[in-house]
N, C-alpha and C positions, 0 to 999 in steps of 0.2 A: 514561614519558610526559613527565616533566619534562625528561629528557635530550633527547628529541625536540624539545620546544618550544624549549629553549635552543639547539639546533643550528639550528633554523629561524630563530630571532631573529638568530643570528650571520650566517647566510646573507643575511637581509634587510638587516642593517646593512652587510655588505660590498657588496651590490648598490647600496644607497643611496650609499655612498662612491664607487663606480665611476661611477654616474650623475651624482653631483655634480661629479666631475672632468670628465666629458663636458660637463655644462651650463656649467661655468666656461670651458672651451675654446671652446665655441660662442658664448657671450654676452660674453666678456671685451672684445671690441672696443668695446662700448658702455659699459663701466664708467666712471663719472665724467662721461658725456655728459648734460647737462641737457635735451637736445632730442630724446630718443629718440622720444617721442610726445606730442602736445599734451594728451591726456587725463591721463596719469599726472603730468604737470607740475602740473596743477590739483589732483589728489588730494594731492600732497605739499604744495602751498600751503595747502590747506584743513586738512590734518592739522597743519601747523605752526601755523596761526592758532588752531586749537582749543586748543592748549597755552597760548595767550595769552588765552584767554577767549572766542574767537569761537564763536558758535552757528551751526551749519550751517542753511542755508535762511533765516536772519535776517540774520546778518552777512556770510556768504558763501553764494551761491546755487548750487545744482546739483540734479540729479534723482537722483543715486545715493544708496543707503541710507547711513545713518550708519556702519554696520559697516565699509564700505570706508574711510571717512575715519579711523575709529578705528585701523585697521591702520597707516595712514600716520602717524597721531599717535604711536602706539607706536614706530614706527621712528625718529621724530624724537628719541626719548629716547636713541638711540645716538649715539656721537661723530660729529662732522662736520656738514656742512650738510644731510645727509639724502639727497643724490643718490646717492652710491656706496652708502650704507647700504640704501636701498630696493631698489637693483638687486641687491645681494648677498642680501638677504632673499628677493626674488623668485626668484633663482636657486636658493635652497634649497627654496622651494615647488615650483619646476619639477622639481627632482630628486626630491623626495618624491612628487610626483604621478606621475612616470615610474616610480618604484618600485612604486606601486600599479597602474599600467598593466601592468607585468610580472607582478605577482601575479594580476591579473584575467585576463591572457592565459593564465597557467598553469591557472586554473580552467576556461578554455574549451578546454583540451587542448593548449596550445602546448608545444613543446619548450623547454628552458632557453635555447637560442640564439634561438628565435623570440620568446620573452618579452623577452629582453635587447634584441633588435633593435627591438621595439615601444617599449620605454622610451626608447631613443636617438632613435627616429623622433619620438616625442612632443616631446622637447626641441628637436629640430631644427626641426620644423614650427611650434613656437611663434614662432621667429624669422622664419619665412617669412610668417606671418599677423599681423604687427605686434605680436607678443607678446615682442619682444626685451627689454623692460624690465618695467614693473609694471602692465600692463593688468589690469583687474579679474579676468578669467578665469584669469590666471596664479595668482591667490590662491584663488579659489573653486573652481577645478577640483580642488584638493586635497580639499576637503570632498565634492564630488560623487563623485570617484573612490573615496574612502573608503566612502561610502554604497553605491556600486555593488558594490565588492568584498564588503561585508557581505551585500548582496542576493544575490550569486552563491553564497553559502553555503546558501541556503534549501533547494534540492532535497535536499541531504544531510541537513540538520537535520530536514526533514519526513519523510524516509524512515525516520529513526531515532526519529520521534515525540518529538523533543526540543522540546516545546511551550514550556517556560520559556525555553529558549535562543533560540527564535524571538522571543519577546516582548522579551527583552533585546537581541537583535540588531536588532529593529525600532526600539527606543528609541534605540540608538546611531545607526542609519542616519538616522532622522528628525531627530535633533538636528543631525547633520552637514548634512543638507539645509537645516535652519533657518539654520545659519551661512552656508551658500552663499546663501540667499535674502536675508540681511541684508547680503551683499556686493554682490549685484545681484539684482533681482527675477525675472528670467527663469528661474532654476533651479527656480521653483515647479512647473513642469511636470514636470521630472525627479523632484523630491521627491514629488509626488503619485503618480507611477508607482511609485517604490520602496515607498511606503506601501501601494498596492493589491496589489503583488506579495507583500508580507509578509502581508496579510490572506488572500490566496489560499492561501499555503502554510501559514498557521496553520490554515486549514480543512482542508487536505490532511493535516495532522498530527492530524486528528480532534479538534480543540478544540471545545468547546461554544460556542453562540452568545453566552452571557453573557461568556465569556472573550474572544471575538472583539470584541464591542462594547467591553469594558473596554480591551482592547489598542488598538483604534482610537482611542479617546478619549485614551489616554496618548500615542500616537504623534502625533496631531494637536496636542496641547498642547505637546509637545517641539518639533515643527516650527515652530510659531508663536511659541515662547517668546522667541527673540532679538528678533524684530520687536515682540512685545508689550511687552517691556521698553523699547524705544525709544519706542513709541507712548505708554506710560504716562509716560515722562520728559517728553515734549513736552506731554502733557495737563496735567501738574502745573505747567508753566511759564505757563499761561494761554491764553485763547482765541486771542489774536493770534498767539502763537508756534505753537500747535497748528495753526491754519489755514495758516500759512506752510509748516509741515512737510507737511501733508496735500496742499496744492496742489502742492508741488514733487515729492513722491514719487508721487502717484497721479492727478493731474489734468493737469498740464502736458504730459505726453508725448502725450496725445491731441490737443493743440492745435498740436503741431509740424507744419509743412508737410512734405509729401512731396518727394522728389527727382524730377527728370525721369526718365521711363521709360528713356531712353537711358543715363543715368548708372547707374541700377539694373541694367540689362542688362549694362553693362560691368563693374560690380563683381561680379555673379554669375558672369560668364564668367571673370574673373580668379581668383576663389575656387575655382570648379569645376576650373579648370586645375591649380591648386596642390594640390587634393585628389584629383586623378585617380588616383594610385596606390592610394589607400585606397578609392576607389569601385570600382576593379577588384578589389581584395582582398575587399571586402564582397560583390561579386557571386560571386566564387569561393567564399567561405565559405558563402553562401546555398545554392549549388548543389552543392558538392562535399563539404562537411563534414557529418557526421551531425547530425541535429536532436535534440540533447540538451536537457534543461530549461534548462541554463545558457545554451545558445545562444539559446533563445527569449527568455530574460530580456535578453540582450545586445542582440538586435535590437529588442525592445520599448523598451529604454532609448534606442537610437539614434533610433527614431521620436519619442520624447518630446523628445530633444535637437533634432531637426529642427523640431518644432513651436515650441520656444523660439526657435530661430534665425529662424524666419519671423515671429514675433510682432511685433517692432518694425518691420520692413519696410525699414530703411535699408540693410542688407546691406553694411556696411563689412567689410573682410576680417577684422578682429579679432572680429567677431561670430561667426565660424566657429570660434574657439578652443575653445569648449565641445564642439564636435563631435569634436575630436581625441581626446578621452578614449575614447569608445566606438569610434571608428573604429580607433584603434591597438590597442585590446584585441581587437577582432574580427579585425584583420589579423595578430595575433601567431601564431595557429596556421597561418595560410596562409604567412607568411614562414618559419616553421620547417619546413614540410612541402615547399614548392616553392621550389627555389633560384632559379628564374626570377622568382618574385614578390619575393624578397628583393633580387635584383639590380636589378629594375625600380625598387623603392622607393629603393635606394641611388643608382642613376643619376639618377633624377629629383630626389632630394634634393640631390645634389651640384651638379647643373646649376642648380637654383633658388637654392641657397645662393650659388653663385658669381655668379649674376646680381644677387642682392641686395647682396652685398658690393661689386660693381663699380658699382652705381647708387645706393646709399644713402650720401649724403655726410655727413661728420662736421663739423657746423657749430657746435661748442661755442665756438670762438673768437668767432663772431658774438654768441652769447648773452652771453659775459662782457664783450665790448667794449660792447655796448648797455647792459648792466647797470651797467658802470662809468660810462658817460655819464649814465645816469639818476641814479646816486648823486652824481656830481660837480655836478649842476645842479639837484637838487630843493630845496635850501635849506630842508630840514625840512618841505616840503609834499608832497602826494601826487602823483606822476607818474601818467600815464594811458596804459595800453597799449590802444589802441583796436583794433588788429589786430596779431597776432603771437603771442607766447608768454607765458602767464601766469606761467611760472617766472621771468620777468624781475623781477617784484615781489619774489620770494624772494631772488634773487641780489643785488638792489640794496638789500635790507633796507628796502624802501619800504612806506609805509602804502598802503592800498587806497582809491581815491577813490569806490568803489561796491561794493555787495554783489555785483553782477553782474560779477565780475572775470574770468570766463572770456570772452575777447574775442569769440568768435563769438556770444555771447548777445545783445549789443547791436549788433554790427557787421554780421551776415549775415542775409539774407532768410529762410532756413528757420526762424529763431527768432522772427521778427516775429509778435507776437500770442500767443506761447506761454509767456511768462514771467509773466503776470499783471500786467504794467505796460505803460505806453507807452514802448517802448524808445527812440524818438527823444527823448522828453521827458527821459528819464534821461540821455541823452548831452548834451542841452542843459544840464541841471543841472550835470553834471560840468564842461563847458567854461566855464560861467558862473563857476565857482569858480577859473578861471585856473590850471589845472595848470601847473607850471613846465616839465614835459617831457611831450611826447606822442609815443608810438611807434605807427607804422602800417606798412602795406605798400604797395608800389607797385601790386601786383595782389592782389586778394582770393583766398582759398582757396575761397570759395563766393561766390555773387552777393551784392553789397552790399545791406544795408538802405538803400535810397536816401535816406530821410529822415535817418537817422543819419549816413551818409557825407557828406551835403551840409553838415550842421552842422559836422562836423570839418573838412572841406575849406575852408569859409569862414573858420573861426577860424585855421587854419594859414596861409592866404594873408594874413590881415590882421595877425596878432599873433605869428607864430612864424617862425623861420628854421631851415633844415636844418643840423644839425651832424654827422650821421653817417649813412652808408649801409652796410649789411652784408648779405652774401649769405644767403638763406634759401629753400631748396627751389626753386632756379631763379629766384627773384625777389629782392627787396631789402627788408630791414627799414629803415625810415626813422625817424630820431630827430630831433625838432624841439624846440628850446629857445625859451621865450617871450622876446620881444624886451625 
């Protein structure tokens, strides 16, 4: 038994190393680029400021759970400015998740080749769905995948009546789900599904109701433990800090304005196109593969992941990243059994990857040029990035003029009324303090908050002059210095 486990561990380690090499090859083009995605820029900024005493939601505002920022804070303890470090750590998370995808695929009946193909496909499609760097699902998908692989063990454990093993298995799965939830809240749906499946199989293993109730309470406690620790920490800081935490995490998202139907439809069309090989594989798996208990669990998990995908409603492409874990696991036996399915996935993946490489510009020079201009002209005061990239504060080693340092929060219409403050009044306060440098864009990435934009435009015309213009996503980053 020990020899068998040791051999399995060695095979798993070898698979991880292979997938890590693949992940590095696919993601290396972005290593060191501070502009991979606007979201992860801000996660790094917040994580860095946490190490200098900043309190999330009070000193730097956002809606994501503290756990995500804690990951980036831990990464900032590594050498360097944090940019390459978070990208390398994210690459390791991607490879580890792909290893679990392969393991889950094997439990669903995939051949070794099909499981390997599924792991590689997971890594590739991360880059196609804006997961090239450190988006939150790149990290929490590892926890979700681990919980899923544990859940796929349940039919065998129940058949052998290994009730104690099911309880321990459920404890590990629910704790992993709790870690995912503290990285982003939407995995709560998948975590609930894993817990319910464990209860079902504990009953199938002929456990008594007292054991089932006790196990359920244990699993719920472990699932909420990471978030409970954070809630308790903010509670002890006092009512004002706790209220800021509660509003940011649980209230503000419901106040955010929706996007136009045409934009939502376009996003869904683009995401569906990129997921099309897996949609086909899922249909094939549904119709052509035998309905084993493990297959039922996998499809139930996919349904839970779809519910989580729909919950927020914005439908950015990276919101589909959590779907890639169940989709690639389900596709693994299909790709291993039908060469046409594998060839189709490979062909679509190469076409999409080539398109992304050809169309995604590397604008790191713009970021460093703008940051240098900010640092050279701030004279010890806080510059203001009204529109653009929050990473500029980090690159320029600049202080923050506002807790709402993620530019879209104050600059764009979808956030108006969703922050708990008067956004235009906050912009007016910032500009009244005469920031030495203001960064904006010639065209917004979303509709302007008209009141905020008018305040900045008036001040720029009156008191500032343009000193730098740099390319950014087909538009221009504009740097103004106070006269």
